N, C-alpha and C positions, 0 to 999 in steps of 0.2 A: 453559561455557555449556550450556544445556540442549538439546544437539544432538538428543537423542531426540525432543524436542517441537517443534524448529524445522522439520524436514523435513515432517512432517504438516501444520504450519501453512502452509508454503509451498506445498504441494500444494492445500490447501483455498483459499488466497488465489488461486492460479492458476485453480481451478475456478470460484470466485466472480467473478473477473475475466472469465471467458469468459462467464458468465451475464449479468453486467451489460453487457458489450459487445453481446451478442446482443439483450438487451431494449432497450438505448437505441437500437442500430441500427434495430430494427424500428419503434420510435416515430418516430424521425427520418425513416425511409422513408415512413412514413404521412403526416407533414407534408409532406414533399417531393413526394409522389406524388397525394395526395388533397385537399390544401387549397392555397390561394393564398399562404400564408405559409410562411416557412422555419421549420425546427424551433427551439424555444426554446433559449436558451443553456444552460439547466439540463440539457437532454438532451445538447447538444453537449459540455458539460464531463463528463458521465458517459460519453461515448465516449473522451474523452482520458485519463481516469483509469485505466481498465484497461489502455490501451496503456503508460502510464507504469509501471503495476504490472508488466507483462510485462518491461520493460526492468529495472526494479528487482529483480525475482526473478532474472533472468539474472545481474546483477551480484552480488547478494548471495549467491548459491549457487555461482557458478562461479569468480569471482575468488579467493575464499580457497583453493579446491582446486587451481587450475590457474595462476593468476597471482598468487602470494602477495605480490609487490611492489607490484601494483596495488591491493591490498586494504588499506583503512585503517578502523579501528574508527569514527572520527568520520564517515567517509563513509557506512558502514553505518548509523550512527544517523541521519544526515541523511536518507537515503532511506527508512528506516523511518518517521520523523517526518513527512516530506513526504507519503507515501502515507497515513498515518493523517488528516493535515489534509485532503488532497484528498478522501478518501472521506467524511469527516465533513461538509465543506462541500458535497459533491455531493448527498448523500441529504438533507441539511436543505434545500437549495435546491430540490430536486425536490419534496419534501414540501410545502414552502411554496407552490410554484407550483401544485401539484395542489388544495391547499386553497383557493385563490382562484378556481379555475375555476367558472364558472357552472353548467355541467353536465359531467359526466364519465361517459360510458357506453360500453359496447362493448368489444371486444377491445383496442383500442389504450390505453384507459384502464386496463383490467386490467394491461396490460403495463407501463405507466408506474407504477402502484402496486406491482407486483411488483419493478420496477427499483429504486424507493426502498427497499424492504424488503430486497432482496439487497445493495444497496449499504450499508445499515445493518449487515448481518452482515459484509460485507467490512470496514468500519470496526472492527468488534470483532476481527476476526482481525489486522488491522494493528496495533491497539492493544495487543493481547496480545504480539505479536512485538516491538514496540517496548519494552514494559515488561520482557520478558525481557532483551532487549539492554541496556537502561539499568541493570537490576539487575546484570547481568554486568560492565558497565563500571564500576560503582560498587564492586563487590567486588573486581575486579581492578586497580583503579586507573587506568583509562583507557587511552589508546593506547600509552603507554610502559611498561606493566607489565612486559614482557620486560626492558627497559633497566634497571628499578630492580632486578629479580632479578639481572641480571648484574652490576650496580654493587655490590650487597650481597655477592655472593660473591667479588669481586676484593679482594685485600689492598690497603691503603692504600699510596700511592707510596713513603713513606719506610721501609716495612716490609721491602721485598725486599732 
């Protein structure tokens, strides 16, 4: 796997998650403090997505290194794919919500627009790492590539 490329991607994913969380939280706080309505579900979803990303990054980076038995390639792929889908759905939903507003002015509107843009870049980062992992899994033969190598090296039962 392109480990040289994955660690910088993970760091960038973490940084973008922090920015998305901060922007979403500031917009949600504005709704809760300055309006009579609660924050829209699009903003609430973009608060959930970075939190899910933090947990995913912890699993994806630390389990292969420290808990090898708890690490599984299909679980890694599922987490990568879920993050990709969540970021895609989040930034599209927020962009559609912002396009339907009658007016959008001020710092909260700028924060919401920036939130959509940063979430889109987060989606690109997760899509890149998902693609790298999928290509690795296709090249190596999936989860049981080590078992296949071990089976090919062992002599047949009748030959011993």
